[in-house]
C-alpha positions as CSV (number, residue, x, y, z in Angstrom):
1,M,-28.4,-26.2,-128.2
2,S,-31.5,-25.4,-130.2
3,A,-31.4,-24.7,-134.0
4,D,-32.4,-21.1,-133.3
5,A,-29.6,-20.6,-130.8
6,L,-27.1,-22.3,-133.2
7,R,-28.3,-19.9,-136.0
8,R,-27.7,-16.9,-133.9
9,T,-24.3,-18.1,-132.8
10,S,-23.2,-19.1,-136.3
11,A,-24.4,-15.9,-137.9
12,A,-22.7,-13.6,-135.4
13,G,-20.0,-11.4,-137.0
14,L,-20.9,-12.3,-140.6
15,P,-21.5,-9.6,-143.2
16,L,-25.2,-8.7,-143.6
17,V,-25.6,-10.5,-147.0
18,E,-24.1,-13.7,-145.5
19,R,-26.3,-13.5,-142.4
20,I,-29.3,-13.2,-144.5
21,A,-28.2,-16.0,-146.8
22,A,-27.5,-18.3,-143.8
23,R,-30.9,-17.7,-142.3
24,T,-32.6,-18.2,-145.6
25,L,-30.7,-21.4,-146.2
26,E,-31.8,-22.7,-142.7
27,R,-35.5,-21.9,-143.5
28,V,-35.2,-23.9,-146.8
29,L,-33.4,-26.8,-145.3
30,A,-35.8,-27.1,-142.4
31,G,-38.3,-29.0,-144.6
32,I,-35.9,-31.6,-146.0
33,E,-37.4,-35.1,-146.4
34,G,-35.9,-38.4,-147.3
35,G,-32.7,-38.1,-145.4
36,T,-30.8,-36.1,-142.8
37,L,-28.5,-33.3,-143.8
38,E,-25.8,-32.5,-141.2
39,V,-24.2,-29.1,-141.8
40,R,-20.9,-28.4,-140.0
41,L,-20.2,-24.7,-139.7
42,P,-16.8,-23.2,-139.8
43,H,-16.6,-22.7,-136.0
44,G,-17.3,-26.4,-135.4
45,R,-21.0,-26.3,-134.5
46,E,-23.4,-28.5,-136.3
47,L,-27.0,-28.2,-137.6
48,R,-29.2,-31.2,-138.5
49,F,-32.2,-31.1,-140.9
50,G,-34.6,-33.9,-141.8
51,S,-34.6,-37.6,-140.7
52,G,-33.3,-40.8,-142.1
53,P,-29.8,-41.7,-143.5
54,A,-27.4,-38.9,-142.8
55,V,-25.0,-37.1,-145.2
56,T,-22.6,-34.4,-144.0
57,M,-21.8,-31.0,-145.5
58,T,-18.7,-29.3,-144.0
59,I,-18.6,-25.6,-144.7
60,E,-15.0,-24.4,-144.6
61,D,-15.6,-20.8,-145.7
62,T,-18.7,-18.7,-145.2
63,R,-18.4,-17.1,-148.6
64,L,-20.6,-20.0,-149.6
65,F,-23.5,-18.0,-148.3
66,R,-22.8,-15.0,-150.4
67,R,-22.5,-17.1,-153.5
68,L,-25.9,-18.8,-152.8
69,A,-27.5,-15.4,-152.2
70,T,-26.3,-13.8,-155.3
71,Q,-26.2,-16.7,-157.8
72,P,-28.6,-19.5,-156.6
73,R,-28.1,-21.7,-159.7
74,L,-24.3,-21.4,-159.8
75,G,-23.3,-20.7,-156.2
76,L,-23.2,-24.2,-154.8
77,G,-21.0,-25.6,-157.6
78,E,-18.7,-22.6,-157.7
79,S,-18.3,-22.7,-154.0
80,Y,-17.3,-26.3,-154.2
81,Q,-14.8,-25.5,-157.0
82,A,-13.3,-22.9,-154.7
83,G,-12.9,-25.4,-151.9
84,E,-15.3,-23.6,-149.6
85,W,-17.2,-26.8,-148.6
86,R,-16.9,-30.6,-148.8
87,S,-19.0,-33.7,-148.2
88,D,-18.4,-37.2,-147.0
89,D,-20.7,-38.4,-149.9
90,L,-21.1,-35.7,-152.6
91,P,-23.5,-37.5,-154.9
92,A,-25.8,-38.5,-151.9
93,L,-25.7,-34.9,-150.7
94,L,-26.6,-33.5,-154.1
95,E,-29.3,-36.1,-154.6
96,L,-30.9,-35.2,-151.2
97,L,-30.9,-31.5,-152.2
98,A,-32.2,-32.2,-155.7
99,R,-35.1,-34.3,-154.4
100,N,-36.1,-31.4,-152.0
101,A,-35.5,-28.5,-154.4
102,D,-39.0,-28.2,-155.6
103,R,-40.5,-28.3,-152.1
104,G,-38.0,-25.7,-151.0
105,A,-38.8,-23.4,-153.9
106,A,-42.6,-23.8,-153.2
107,R,-42.1,-22.7,-149.6
108,H,-39.9,-19.8,-150.7
109,P,-41.1,-18.7,-154.2
110,F,-38.8,-15.6,-154.1
111,L,-35.8,-17.9,-154.3
112,G,-37.1,-19.3,-157.6
113,R,-37.6,-15.8,-159.0
114,L,-34.1,-14.9,-157.9
115,A,-32.6,-18.0,-159.6
116,R,-34.3,-17.0,-162.9
117,A,-33.3,-13.4,-162.7
118,R,-30.2,-14.0,-164.8
119,P,-31.4,-14.9,-168.3
120,R,-29.6,-17.5,-170.4
121,V,-27.4,-15.3,-172.7
122,N,-25.2,-17.9,-174.3
123,R,-27.2,-18.6,-177.5
124,R,-24.4,-18.4,-180.0
125,T,-25.1,-20.8,-182.9
126,G,-22.5,-19.9,-185.5
127,L,-20.0,-22.4,-186.8
128,L,-17.0,-20.8,-185.1
129,A,-18.8,-20.7,-181.8
130,A,-19.8,-24.4,-182.1
131,R,-16.2,-25.4,-182.8
132,R,-15.0,-23.3,-179.8
133,N,-17.6,-24.8,-177.5
134,I,-16.8,-28.4,-178.4
135,R,-13.1,-27.9,-178.2
136,Y,-13.4,-26.3,-174.7
137,H,-14.6,-29.7,-173.4
138,Y,-13.2,-32.4,-175.7
139,D,-9.8,-30.9,-176.4
140,L,-8.8,-31.4,-172.7
141,G,-7.1,-34.3,-174.3
142,N,-7.6,-37.9,-175.2
143,D,-5.2,-39.0,-172.4
144,F,-7.5,-37.2,-169.9
145,F,-10.7,-38.9,-171.0
146,A,-8.9,-42.3,-171.1
147,L,-8.3,-42.0,-167.4
148,F,-11.9,-42.5,-166.4
149,L,-13.7,-44.0,-169.5
150,D,-13.6,-47.7,-170.1
151,G,-11.7,-49.3,-173.0
152,T,-14.4,-48.6,-175.6
153,M,-13.9,-44.8,-175.0
154,T,-17.7,-44.3,-174.9
155,Y,-18.8,-41.1,-173.2
156,S,-22.6,-41.7,-172.9
157,C,-25.1,-43.7,-170.9
158,A,-24.4,-47.4,-170.7
159,V,-27.0,-50.1,-170.3
160,I,-26.0,-52.1,-167.3
161,E,-27.7,-55.4,-166.7
162,H,-25.7,-56.7,-163.7
163,E,-24.1,-54.8,-160.8
164,D,-20.7,-56.4,-161.3
165,E,-20.8,-56.2,-165.1
166,P,-17.7,-54.5,-166.7
167,L,-18.7,-51.0,-168.0
168,A,-17.2,-51.9,-171.4
169,H,-19.7,-54.7,-171.8
170,A,-22.6,-52.4,-170.9
171,Q,-21.4,-49.8,-173.3
172,R,-21.2,-52.3,-176.2
173,R,-24.8,-53.4,-175.3
174,K,-25.9,-49.8,-175.7
175,L,-24.1,-49.4,-179.0
176,R,-25.7,-52.6,-180.3
177,M,-29.1,-51.3,-179.2
178,V,-28.6,-48.3,-181.5
179,C,-27.5,-50.5,-184.4
180,D,-30.5,-52.8,-183.9
181,K,-32.9,-49.9,-183.8
182,L,-31.4,-48.7,-187.1
183,E,-31.7,-52.3,-188.5
184,L,-28.1,-51.9,-189.7
185,G,-26.7,-54.3,-192.3
186,P,-23.9,-54.6,-194.8
187,D,-25.8,-52.5,-197.4
188,D,-26.1,-49.5,-195.2
189,H,-24.1,-46.3,-195.2
190,V,-24.7,-44.8,-191.8
191,L,-24.0,-41.2,-190.8
192,E,-23.0,-40.6,-187.2
193,I,-23.4,-37.0,-186.0
194,G,-21.0,-36.6,-183.1
195,C,-18.8,-39.6,-183.5
196,G,-16.7,-39.2,-180.4
197,W,-13.7,-41.5,-180.3
198,G,-15.3,-44.0,-182.7
199,S,-16.9,-46.6,-180.5
200,F,-20.2,-46.6,-182.5
201,A,-18.5,-46.6,-185.8
202,L,-16.3,-49.5,-184.8
203,T,-19.4,-51.5,-183.7
204,A,-21.5,-50.6,-186.8
205,A,-18.7,-51.5,-189.2
206,G,-17.0,-54.3,-187.3
207,E,-20.1,-56.2,-186.1
208,Y,-22.8,-55.2,-188.6
209,G,-20.8,-54.7,-191.8
210,A,-22.1,-51.1,-192.4
211,R,-20.1,-48.3,-194.0
212,V,-19.9,-45.3,-191.6
213,T,-19.2,-41.7,-192.0
214,G,-18.6,-40.0,-188.6
215,I,-18.4,-36.3,-188.0
216,T,-17.0,-34.4,-185.0
217,L,-15.8,-30.8,-184.2
218,S,-13.0,-32.0,-182.0
219,P,-9.6,-32.5,-183.6
220,A,-8.4,-34.6,-180.6
221,Q,-11.4,-37.0,-181.0
222,A,-10.9,-37.3,-184.7
223,E,-7.2,-38.1,-184.4
224,L,-7.8,-40.9,-181.9
225,A,-10.8,-42.3,-183.7
226,R,-8.8,-42.6,-186.9
227,R,-6.0,-44.4,-185.1
228,R,-8.4,-46.8,-183.5
229,I,-10.2,-47.5,-186.8
230,A,-6.9,-48.2,-188.5
231,A,-5.8,-50.5,-185.7
232,A,-9.1,-52.4,-186.1
233,G,-8.5,-52.8,-189.9
234,L,-11.7,-50.9,-190.7
235,A,-10.3,-47.8,-192.5
236,D,-11.9,-49.0,-195.7
237,R,-15.4,-49.0,-194.0
238,I,-15.2,-45.9,-191.8
239,E,-14.5,-42.2,-192.6
240,I,-14.1,-39.6,-189.8
241,R,-14.5,-36.0,-190.8
242,L,-14.0,-32.7,-188.9
243,Q,-17.3,-31.2,-189.9
244,D,-20.3,-29.4,-188.5
245,F,-23.6,-31.2,-189.1
246,R,-24.9,-28.1,-190.9
247,E,-22.3,-28.6,-193.6
248,L,-23.3,-32.1,-194.5
249,E,-24.0,-33.2,-198.0
250,G,-24.8,-36.5,-199.6
251,T,-27.3,-39.3,-198.8
252,F,-27.2,-41.9,-196.1
253,T,-29.5,-44.9,-195.5
254,K,-29.3,-44.5,-191.7
255,V,-28.3,-41.7,-189.2
256,A,-27.1,-42.2,-185.6
257,S,-26.4,-39.5,-183.0
258,I,-25.6,-40.5,-179.4
259,E,-25.8,-37.7,-176.9
260,M,-24.6,-35.0,-179.2
261,I,-27.9,-33.0,-179.6
262,E,-27.5,-31.5,-176.1
263,A,-24.5,-29.6,-177.3
264,I,-26.1,-27.5,-180.0
265,G,-28.5,-25.3,-178.1
266,E,-32.2,-24.8,-178.4
267,R,-32.2,-22.6,-181.6
268,L,-30.5,-25.3,-183.6
269,L,-32.9,-28.2,-182.7
270,P,-35.1,-27.6,-185.9
271,T,-31.9,-27.3,-188.0
272,F,-30.7,-30.7,-186.6
273,F,-33.8,-32.5,-187.7
274,E,-33.9,-30.6,-191.0
275,T,-30.4,-31.9,-191.7
276,I,-31.4,-35.5,-191.0
277,D,-34.4,-35.1,-193.2
278,R,-32.2,-33.7,-196.0
279,V,-29.5,-36.4,-195.9
280,L,-31.7,-39.4,-195.1
281,A,-32.4,-41.7,-198.0
282,P,-36.1,-42.7,-198.8
283,G,-37.1,-45.4,-196.4
284,G,-34.2,-44.6,-194.0
285,R,-34.3,-44.2,-190.3
286,A,-32.4,-42.4,-187.6
287,C,-31.7,-43.2,-183.9
288,I,-31.0,-40.3,-181.6
289,Q,-29.9,-40.9,-178.0
290,S,-30.4,-37.8,-175.9
291,I,-30.3,-36.8,-172.3
292,L,-33.8,-35.4,-171.5
293,I,-35.2,-33.0,-168.9
294,P,-38.8,-33.5,-167.9
295,D,-41.2,-31.5,-170.0
296,E,-42.7,-29.8,-166.9
297,R,-39.3,-28.5,-165.9
298,Y,-38.0,-27.5,-169.3
299,R,-39.4,-23.9,-169.5
300,R,-37.9,-23.1,-166.1
301,Y,-34.6,-24.8,-166.9
302,R,-34.1,-23.1,-170.3
303,S,-34.7,-19.6,-168.9
304,S,-31.3,-19.1,-167.3
305,P,-27.8,-20.7,-167.4
306,D,-26.9,-23.5,-165.0
307,W,-23.5,-24.5,-163.6
308,I,-22.8,-27.2,-166.3
309,E,-23.3,-24.7,-169.1
310,R,-21.0,-22.2,-167.4
311,H,-18.2,-24.5,-166.5
312,I,-18.4,-27.8,-168.4
313,F,-20.3,-27.6,-171.7
314,P,-20.5,-24.0,-173.0
315,G,-23.6,-23.4,-175.2
316,C,-25.3,-26.7,-174.1
317,L,-29.0,-27.1,-173.4
318,I,-30.6,-30.4,-172.5
319,P,-33.9,-30.8,-174.4
320,S,-37.1,-32.2,-173.2
321,L,-39.0,-34.9,-175.2
322,G,-41.6,-32.3,-176.0
323,A,-39.0,-29.9,-177.3
324,L,-37.6,-32.6,-179.6
325,T,-41.0,-33.5,-180.9
326,A,-41.8,-29.9,-181.6
327,A,-38.5,-29.4,-183.5
328,S,-38.7,-32.6,-185.5
329,G,-40.6,-31.0,-188.5
330,R,-41.5,-33.5,-191.2
331,L,-39.8,-36.4,-189.2
332,R,-41.7,-38.5,-186.7
333,I,-40.5,-39.9,-183.4
334,R,-41.9,-43.4,-183.7
335,D,-40.3,-45.1,-180.7
336,V,-38.8,-44.0,-177.4
337,E,-36.8,-46.3,-175.1
338,H,-35.9,-44.7,-171.8
339,I,-32.5,-45.8,-170.4
340,G,-31.9,-43.0,-167.9
341,R,-32.1,-45.4,-164.9
342,H,-28.7,-46.7,-166.0
343,Y,-27.0,-43.3,-166.1
344,G,-26.5,-42.9,-162.3
345,E,-24.4,-46.0,-162.2
346,T,-22.5,-45.1,-165.3
347,L,-21.6,-41.8,-163.8
348,A,-20.7,-43.4,-160.5
349,R,-18.2,-45.6,-162.2
350,W,-16.7,-42.7,-164.2
351,R,-16.3,-40.7,-161.0
352,A,-14.8,-43.7,-159.1
353,A,-12.2,-44.1,-161.9
354,F,-11.6,-40.4,-162.0
355,D,-11.0,-40.3,-158.2
356,A,-8.6,-43.2,-158.4
357,K,-6.6,-41.4,-161.1
358,R,-6.3,-38.0,-159.4
359,A,-2.5,-38.2,-159.3
360,A,-2.5,-38.9,-163.1
361,V,-4.9,-35.9,-163.7
362,H,-2.3,-33.7,-161.9
363,D,0.4,-35.2,-164.0
364,L,-1.4,-34.1,-167.1
365,G,-1.1,-30.5,-165.9
366,F,-4.5,-30.0,-164.3
367,D,-4.8,-28.2,-160.9
368,E,-6.9,-29.0,-157.8
369,R,-9.6,-26.5,-158.9
370,F,-10.0,-28.4,-162.2
371,I,-10.3,-31.7,-160.2
372,R,-12.9,-30.3,-157.9
373,T,-14.8,-28.9,-161.0
374,W,-15.0,-32.4,-162.6
375,D,-15.7,-34.1,-159.3
376,F,-18.8,-31.8,-158.8
377,Y,-19.8,-32.3,-162.5
378,L,-19.8,-36.1,-162.3
379,A,-21.4,-36.1,-158.8
380,S,-24.1,-33.6,-159.7
381,C,-25.1,-35.5,-162.9
382,E,-25.2,-38.8,-161.0
383,A,-27.5,-37.1,-158.4
384,L,-29.8,-35.7,-160.9
385,F,-30.3,-39.0,-162.7
386,R,-30.8,-40.9,-159.5
387,A,-33.3,-38.3,-158.3
388,G,-35.3,-38.7,-161.6
389,L,-34.7,-35.1,-162.6
390,L,-32.8,-36.1,-165.8
391,D,-33.5,-39.0,-168.1
392,D,-31.9,-40.5,-171.2
393,A,-33.6,-42.1,-174.2
394,Q,-33.0,-43.6,-177.6
395,L,-35.5,-42.2,-180.1
396,V,-36.2,-43.9,-183.4
397,V,-37.0,-41.3,-186.1
398,T,-38.5,-41.8,-189.5
399,R,-40.4,-39.7,-192.1
């Protein structure tokens, strides 16, 4: 049966908005390159788009079309959360769609205008809002994150040198890279903005002899970080505070921040750099690791909320390198090392561990919708890094 005949058959009986959405989707998918997308419709028929390695999308509920028509940036993920579709290889499917998104938007510019029709409204930057946003994510519980992170409890891009290398080894390599960029030594007092569960602090104090002050807004993180530090015998070298970076006082010879800056939102980027400038001792330096969106995509991305901001990290916004440079004020970004090529594999390992522990996630009290939400989150991030639409970099910053 021809694609046109299949379209007419599959659309029969659907509400008007869903018929329009289905036909629009077919026009967009018709130009797919770099792989084959097999779409299985609820009544059992199948459409194929593109050529090359195939990945399958099975649509269980035609409400997917309504979501895509009314909320282009949110609909695919929210439909997956609701169980309306599935895939035999979710990261590969999302990567194929991501690689073709710009071509589809160029062929159908009205879809891009529709996607940007809902402005980004979550711009709260107050202290209470910041605490609430962080706790929304991190206070899911230490036991939850321990299910899929490696033993270092490091929740950021690893630097993986060998395919069979344990993730913990690759995470320690990344942490040492930050320490080396800071030129840490026993005479240093380093501030870590966004200390997580303490993996950088343990490395900086345990291997480099530095004193560390780490700050976080998550009580759950702080509690576990303190226990790990005490167990390592480093309580005299490391202090963990529940504190917003805007409340910092004192002077530090070095400053580290590993994938925290994405959580603060665009308006606070200048304040972040002003804080580093204020607390950094003369001759000091900072190392900031950040996820990055390409400069040419930043304006479009920042204009309206995406699925991750809505469902995973409230208030977040991934900066571009240009946005960070513009916000840096008196400070200067003197070195940039891109490590984003490692993030796809890092996320793939987290997702594999998460999938293997689904029963344990249920035992912690999370339902199937939560599991599908996190499955889509990890898979979509993996896809975006593998498609080159996201990057990650370590930036050395000085005055």
